[in-house]
N, C-alpha and C positions, 0 to 999 in steps of 0.2 A: 503345336510342339512346345514343350517346356524343356529348357536345358540349363546347364550350369557352364560357366566359363571361368577360367583361371587367368588372372592378370599378374604380371610382374612389374615392379617399379624400382627405379634406382635414382638416387640423386646424391650430389656431393657439393659442398660449398666450403670455401676457405674461411678460416678463423682470422679475424682482424681486430685491431684496437678500434674503439670508438663506436661500437654497435652493441646492442643488447643481444644476448643469446636466447633465441626463442626456439623451443623444440615442442612439437605437439601442442602449440598454442600457449605454452607455459614459459614464463621468463625464468631462466636458469641462472643461479648465482655463479657467475664466472667472469674473469677479467677480460675475456675476448667474446666477440659475437660473430655471427656469420655474415659474410659479404654477399650481397645480392641486390637486385632491383626492388623486390618486395621485402618483407621482413626476413626472407631467406630461410624460412622454416624447412629445413632439409627433410625432416620426418614427414610433415604434411605433404610436401612436394612429391615424395616417393609414394605415399599413399594415393595421392591424386592420380599419378601416372598408372598405378596398378589398377585403378578403376576405369580409366579412360580407354586403355588398350583393349581389354576384352569387350567393351561396349562399342568399339570401333567409332568413337566420336572425337578422334584427335589425340593430341598430347598437351601437356601443360604449356609448352612453348608456343603452340599454335593458338590455343585459346586465350592465353594471357601473356602476350609477347613482352619481353623486357625492353622493347623500344616504345611501348605505350606508356605515356606519363600517368595514365589513370591507375596503373598498378604500382607506381612508385611508393615504397614503404607500406603497401597494403598488408593487412593481416592475411596470412595464408589460410586461416580458418574461413575467411570470406570467400576465398577461391574454392575451398572445399565445399562450402555451402552451395555455391553456384554449380559446381560439378555434380553434387548430389541431386540437385533439381534436374539437371540434364539426364542423369541416369534414370530417375523416376519417369520423366517424360518419354524416354525411349524404352520403357518396359523392363528396366533393371532394378533389382534390389541387391544390396550387399549382404552376404551371409556372414563373412568374417574377413578380417585383415590381420596380417602378422608381419611385424617389422623388426629388423635387426639394425640397431644404431651402433655404428662402429666409431668408437673414440676411446682413447685411454683416459682422457679427462675432458670435461668433468664427469663424475659418476652420475648417472641419470636415475638410478633406482629410487632415490627419495621422491622423484617427481612423476613416476609412471602412473600412479592412480589418478593424479590431477590431469595428466596428458590424456589418458583414456576418456575422462569425463569431458574435457574440452572438445575432443574429436567427436564424441557421441553427441554432444550438444550442437555442434556445427551441422550435424546430420539430423537435427530435430529429434534426437533420441531414437531414431529408427534403427540404428546400429548400437546395440547395448555395449557398455564398457567391457562386459564379459566376453564379447566377440571381437575385441581389439587386443591383439598381442603386441607388446613392445618389450624388447629386451636390449640391454647394452652389452656389447662385446668389445674387448680390447684386442689390440694386435701385438701386445707385449713389447711395445716401443718400436715396432717395425713399421716402415712406410710413413706416408704423410699423416695418417691418423695417429700413429704411434708417436710421431714427433710433435703432435699438437698443431699441425698446420691446417687441419680441416676435419670435417665430420662427413662420413658417408652413411647412407641408409639403403638397405635392400628391403623390399616389401613384396609379399605375395598375398593376393586377395581372391576370394571366391564370390562370384556374382551369380545371380539367378536371373534368367531371362524368360519372360512370359509375354509373347507378342500380343496377347489379349489385353495387357495392361499398357500397351504403347499409346501415348497421347499424340505422337507425331504422325 
């Protein structure tokens, strides 16, 4: 039996002083960064959860707990690389992923091409940049994202499962 599975991901992190702002593995020019145990890349975290759920192999908090010092300040692209290996070992491949990054500032459009490339590279090029959707949306100054207190991301992904490819 070959089938397709849809996964949803969501993440949010507060914006704070004294941290770099990393989105999609790319350092964004901004006076605030995201608070978190890892590099707090809210985009990659949302993508990871959208992969893990339909594969039924946990969630980001279970696999990479924020209580484990091994993940302190780690690049979220390294976490994505590990998750991608787990997907392959469990017979899954990613068809596409599409994310909405919700923040009024900074504007992310100048960085989207580079973000897609870094995400693709973390997945060994098996998910092409053309299959990675990233768009920025504002809330017109409403809510915590509109006030510049944090960034939220929603992601939906399509995975393909073939039990014949399962290595576990």
